[in-house]
C-alpha positions in Angstrom: -0.4 -0.5 0.6 2.7 2.4 -1.1 3.2 4.8 -3.3 6.5 4.9 -4.9 7.6 7.9 -6.0 10.9 7.7 -6.5 14.5 5.2 -6.3 17.9 5.7 -5.8 21.2 4.2 -5.4 24.6 4.9 -6.0 25.0 2.1 -7.8 23.8 3.7 -11.1 23.5 -0.1 -13.5 21.8 -1.3 -10.1 19.7 2.0 -9.0 18.9 1.4 -13.2 18.0 -2.8 -13.0 15.6 -2.2 -10.5 13.4 0.6 -11.3 13.0 -1.3 -14.5 12.2 -4.6 -12.7 9.5 -2.5 -10.7 9.1 0.1 -12.8 9.2 2.8 -10.8 10.6 6.4 -11.5 14.2 6.2 -10.8 16.4 9.8 -9.9 19.4 10.3 -10.6 20.5 11.9 -7.0 20.5 10.8 -3.3 19.5 14.9 -2.6 17.1 14.4 -6.3 15.6 12.0 -3.8 14.9 13.5 -0.6 13.5 16.7 -2.9 11.0 14.9 -4.4 6.9 16.5 -3.6 4.9 15.1 -1.7 7.2 12.7 0.4 6.1 12.0 3.6 8.6 8.1 4.5 12.2 7.1 3.3 12.7 3.7 3.0 16.3 3.2 3.4 17.1 -0.4 2.4 20.8 -0.2 2.1 23.7 -2.3 3.4 24.0 -2.1 6.8 26.9 0.2 7.1 25.3 2.7 5.3 21.6 2.6 7.7 22.5 5.7 9.9 24.0 8.3 7.5 21.4 7.7 5.0 18.4 7.5 8.0 20.3 10.5 9.5 20.0 12.9 5.8 16.5 11.9 5.6 15.2 12.5 9.2 17.5 15.7 8.1 15.4 16.5 4.9 11.8 16.1 6.6 10.9 12.6 6.1 10.0 9.4 8.7 12.1 6.5 8.1 11.6 2.9 7.7 15.1 1.4 7.9 16.1 -2.1 6.6 17.3 -3.5 10.0 19.2 -2.8 12.0 18.8 1.2 11.9 22.0 1.9 13.4 25.4 -0.6 14.4 26.1 1.4 17.0 24.2 2.0 20.5 25.4 5.8 20.2 24.0 5.4 16.6 20.8 4.7 17.3 20.4 6.9 20.2 21.6 9.9 17.8 18.9 8.7 15.1 16.0 8.9 17.8 17.2 12.5 19.1 17.6 13.5 15.7 13.8 12.8 14.2 12.1 13.1 18.1 13.3 16.9 17.0 12.5 17.2 13.7 8.9 15.3 14.8 9.8 12.9 12.5 9.6 8.3 12.9 12.0 6.2 12.5 11.7 2.3 12.6 13.2 -0.6 10.9 12.1 -4.4 9.6 11.3 -6.9 11.4 7.1 -7.0 11.0 6.9 -10.4 12.5 4.9 -9.4 14.9 2.1 -8.5 11.8 2.2 -11.7 10.5 -0.8 -14.4 10.8 0.8 -17.0 12.9 2.0 -13.4 15.4 -1.0 -11.8 15.6 -3.3 -16.1 16.3 -0.5 -16.4 19.7 -1.4 -12.6 20.4 -4.9 -13.2 20.9 -5.2 -16.4 22.1 -2.7 -14.4 25.3 -5.3 -11.6 25.6 -8.6 -14.1 26.1 -6.6 -15.9 28.0 -6.6 -19.3 26.1 -2.8 -19.8 27.0 -2.6 -18.0 30.2 -0.4 -15.2 31.7 3.6 -15.2 30.1 5.7 -15.8 33.3 8.6 -16.8 30.8 10.0 -15.8 28.0 13.5 -18.2 26.5 14.6 -17.3 23.1 17.7 -18.6 21.4 18.6 -17.1 17.8 20.1 -19.5 15.5 21.3 -19.0 11.5 22.1 -22.6 11.0 23.9 -23.7 8.8 24.7 -20.1 7.0 28.5 -21.8 5.7 25.8 -24.3 2.9 23.3 -22.0 1.8 25.3 -20.8 -1.5 25.0 -17.6 -0.3 26.8 -16.6 -3.5 23.8 -17.6 -5.3 21.1 -15.0 -3.6 20.1 -12.5 -6.2 17.0 -10.8 -6.1 14.8 -10.4 -9.4 16.2 -7.4 -10.7 19.5 -9.1 -10.2 21.4 -7.3 -6.8 23.6 -10.3 -4.8 22.7 -10.6 -1.0 25.4 -8.0 1.2 26.7 -11.1 3.5 29.8 -9.0 3.3 27.8 -6.9 5.9 25.7 -9.2 7.5 28.5 -10.9 8.6 30.5 -8.0 9.0 27.4 -6.7 11.3 27.1 -9.8 12.9 24.1 -12.7 13.5 22.5 -10.7 16.8 22.7 -7.5 15.9 21.6 -8.0 11.3 19.1 -10.1 13.5 18.1 -10.1 17.3 15.6 -7.8 16.5 13.2 -10.3 15.5 13.3 -11.4 18.0 13.6 -8.4 20.9 10.3 -7.8 18.8 8.2 -10.4 19.5 8.9 -10.2 22.7 8.2 -7.0 23.3 4.9 -7.8 21.8 4.0 -10.7 24.1 5.2 -8.4 27.1 
């Protein structure tokens, strides 16, 4: 239910392929993207190391931000983005959106109506599985972009994927 008004990527070939694949308007620069009229939300789908800088520019330009996870790779950067968003009266949030899935909504309903009972304790583990056997070199989007394995691994499993668990635990509690 989003109306995409423009896309940009620093890799012009990738930007061209992505915009063509999805039939989106492509702009030539990040500043041009920020100046598009009637834009309320910037969607930040850059690699993790770029999330902070791109989101900061979006907020400063007057946009609320939905960022791929994590929206910052350090607590200081995350807190700075929150302060900046508050200062500019904008919102910043990030993936994941597991709490909106049908199974999780059912779980919340079962808790709320007493079927399950009060939640007393939550135990959670994160396990990525045998990534070395997953052929990640073949993970390619429909528009031809490779999965950014190096950035994902440098960011780390917990910072990259811990939000899935935190999102669910927070909603339950």
